[in-house]
N, C-alpha and C positions, 0 to 999 in steps of 0.2 A: 433399585431405582435411584436416579440421580436427584440431588437437591438443587433447586433453582432460585435465583433471585428475580423478583418481579419489582419493577418500579412503575408507578403510575404518577403523573404530574399534570399540573395545570399552571400556566404562567400567564400573566397579563398580555393582551395582544400587542401593547407598545411598551417599550421599544422592541422592535422584532429581533434585534441582535440577541436578546436574552433566549429567545426560542431557538434561534439558529445556533447559538453558542452551545446550548443544551444538546441539541440534535448532534452537533459535531462531536461533543464530548462522548455522547453514547455510542456513536458509529465508531470512534477511535478505539473505544473499549471492545468493539466487537459485538455490542449488544444488538439484539434483533427486535425490530418493532413488530409487535403482534397485533396491535389494534390502536389506532390513533396514538395517544400518549402512553401507551402500555409497552414496556420494554422488558426483555428477558435476557438473563445471563446465567451461565452455570455458577452454582454457589462454590465459592472459595475464598479465603481471606483477602486475596488481592482484589477480586471483583467486588467483594463487600466494601472494602475500603474506598475503592474508586467510586462506587455508587453512592456511598455515604458522602463523599466530597461533592459530587454532583447534586445530591439531595439537599445538602447544606447551602449551596449556591442558589438553588431554586427557592428555598425558604427565605434567604437574605434578600431576594428580589421579589418579595411579596407573592410568591407562588405557594401552591399547595402540593404536597408530595407524600406519597406512600411508598415505603421500601419494605418488602415482605419476602419471606422464604416459603417455598412451596415444594411439593413433589407432584408428579403427574399421577393421576389416579389409576391409569392403565398403561401398559407398555406401549400400546399403539399411540397414545398421546405423547409419550416421551420420544418415540421414534419421529413423530411429526415435528417435535420441537428441534430435535437434532437435524432433521431434514432442512428446516428453515435456516439453521446456522451454516450448514453446508452449502445451500443455495446462495446465501449471502456472500460466502467466501468464493463460490464459483464465479459469481458476477465479477468480483475483484480480480480473480485469477484470469478470467477471460480478458479484462482490460489490460492487464500486464502482458498477456500473450499478444494482443493487438499492438501494443507499444513496441514489443520485441520485433514484430513484423515491420513496423515503420522503421525501427533501428537498422534492420537488414537492408531495407530499401535505401536509407540514407548512406549506408556504407557502400552499397553497390553503385549508387550514384557517383560517389567520390572515387571509387575504383574506375568507373568508366571515364571520369574526367581526369584520372591520373592525379588527383589532388593530394598528393602524399606530402603534407606539410605537417609540421609539429603542431600548429594551431588547430588543424583539422583532427589529429590524433588526440589532442588534448580535449577538444569538444566531444568527440566520440567517447572518450574515457568518462567524462563527466556525466553523459547520458547513461552510460552503462551503470555507473555508480548510483544514479537516481533510480534506475530499474531494480537494481539489487537492494538498495535501502527500502523502496516500496514493498518489494517481495517480503522482506524481513518483517515489516509491519503487519502485512496480511498474514504471514505465517504465525505470528504471535497470536493473532486473533482466531486462528484456525484450530481451535481446541478439539474438534472432532475429525480432524485430517480429512478435509474434502477430497474427493477423487481427482480434482484438477491440480492439487498441489504438486504431484510428481511430474506431470506434463509441463507445468510452469517451471519447475526446477530445470528440466531438460532444455526448455526453450532459452532460459537464461544462461545455461552452460553453452549453448550454441552461439548466444550473443557474445559471451566471454571469448570464445574460440574465434568468432569473427573480428572482434577487436583486436586480439593478439595477432592475427594474420595481417590486418590492416596496419597495426603498429610495426610489425616487422617490415613490411613493404616501405613504410615511411622511413624507417631507420636505414634500410638498404639504399633508398633514394637519396637521403641526405648524405650518407656515407659516400655515395658514388658521384654526387653532385657537388663539386667543390664550391666553396663560397666565392662570390665574385671578388675579382682582384681590386685591391684598394690602391688607388693612384694618389700619390702625394704631389701637390702642385706647388712648385717652388716659385716664390714671387721675387 
């Protein structure tokens, strides 16, 4: 059986930024919300240290917090917890896949317009980098290897290939399209 960390907390209702900040911190760690302000993470030194930091922040802001270690009493409970983690990651992977589809649409629109400029290639490269960075964050939180991880990796590889093709077309276009002639005006 796996060991788990459970955090329960209560923060004052105002200012709301404290509650929002705590929620964001827990989500970035990959913690799963089980019930209201009850959060779960697999036990390891890194997760404990991160939750202890969040707990300290809660206490410093006049909140109440409990940080505990536990195990599931039965295998089916542990499977249910793992399933919650995988579901949380699947939602994130689905969002990345949706954004990949938007990426394909954007590049196809530029292909149809024959908009083969360096500025467009640079913009598409930045969007690809954002997608890849986002994936790495989700993958880091994906401790139980969600079934959608592989499909997301494949979709991102398609994005990379799509960008490389667009970038090649842009290079060829710029290479075959000489810069405008500069005329020197004599006075």
